[in-house]
N, C-alpha and C positions, 0 to 999 in steps of 0.2 A: 402827126395827131400823138400826144402824149398823154398818159395818166398815171396817177402813182395812186397805188390803193396800199394805207396800211392798214393793218391790227390794233384798234386802239387798248389791248389788252383787257385782261380780265378785272371786271367790277368798276367799268367807267359807264357812266350815266349822264348824257344830257352835256357832256363837255366836263363834267366834275369828278372828282374822285373819291369823293365821300359817300353818294348812295349807289346800292349794288347795281348793277346793271348785268350786260349782257356780256359771253364769256367769248361770244364771235361775233362782235360787231368790227366794223371794215369802215373807212373812210377812203373815198373816190377824192383824187382830184384832179382836176381834169386841168390840160393844158390851155383851157381859157379861161382858166383861175375861179371854175363851178366846185362845189363841193356837194358832192352826194355818201349818204350815210347807208350799210345794206348790215343787215343782222339777219343770223340765222335764227333757224326753229328750234322754240323750246325743246330739250330733249331729259324729260324726267328721270330717264336710266342715269345718265351722265349730264350732269347738269354743269359740270365744266367744260362739258364738248358742244354744250346748244347755246343758241340764242336767248333772245327774250322777246324775240317778234317785235321790235319797236320800230322796224325799219324795213323796208323790201328787203326780201330776198334776192341774190346776187340773179338767178336763173330768173325772178320775176323783172329786176332790172333790163337783162335781156330782150326779155319777151316785150316789155314797155317801148326800149329802145328802137325795137323792130316797129312797133303802132308809130312813133314819134318820124321813124326816117320815112314808112310810106306814104302818114297822111300828108306830109310836107310836101313829099312829090306830087301826091295828087291835088291838093292846093295848090300849089304853084304850077302846074299844069293846066288845071281848069283856067288861071289866071292869064297866064300866057295865053290864052286862047280866047283871052276876051270876054270868058263867061263871071257873071255876077255872083260869083261864091261868097256866101256868107255865113256857112257854117261846115266842119268837117268832124266828124267822131268816128273811130274807129274802134271796135270791140274784139278782141282780140281771145282766141279759147285754143290753148295746147295741152300735150297729153305729150307726154314722157317716159320714156325706155323704163325699164322697169328696175333693167341691172345696170350698173354702171361700164361705161359712163351715161349716164342719165340722159340725153342727147331729147332735144323736142321730134319727136317721131310723127305729129300731125297738130296744123296751125288752122285754125278757122278765124278768117278776116272778115268782119263787118262791119262795112263803112255806111255813115249816115252823112249823106251830103246836103245842104240846104243852100238855096241860092235864091235867084229871080231868072227862069227862062232857060235854066239849063237843060239839054237834052240829055237823057239817059246815054245816049251812045257815047257823050262827052266825056261823062262819069264813067263808064264801063272800060273806054279807050284809056283815060288817064290813070285808072285803076291795072289795066293791062301795062301799060310804060312804066309805070312803077315796081310793077312785079315782076315781069321780064328784063328790063333793060336798067332804071336807075335807082331803085334801092337795094343799098350794098348789103346791110342788113339781111331782107328777103332772101335776095339769091344766096348768099351764104349760107342762110338756114334751112333752104331747100335742099343742099347737099343731103339732108339726113329728115326733114320732113316733108310730109306734103303737106303744101299749102293750098287751100281753099278759099275763095272771095266772093262775097258777094253784096248786094247794096242795094241804100233805098235813098230814092229824092224827096226832100220834101220843098216844096213852094213858099218860099218865104219873103 
């Protein structure tokens, strides 16, 4: 897996150099050829060190990637179990350490799974399998964060 992350430089906005933008915007290009923009929070005291809040923060993308990784697992495990899964959403809430490095210390994942005739035990098992065996991001972040999960099942 590869990724290149480049600082776009100061005063770059939406791919142009004419409009003011973020002093802390970065462009990630993944090995699969996709791009992702990241930006920092504005810093009123030192604008040259802050972002413009025009894109997710890098740590937000880590959290989003973790949600995508585990949701992918849950859907795939349910589909492989021949369950009629029709939707899966995971809401993540995280806390970070107050001092550097500001690692995640707590992550709560709440899954909302919809489908027809899916037993709650199958959803619980899929989440546990993702959490304990398959989701690299969750397992990696579990080294610093207490990760808890919950779910609701909607008949659809």
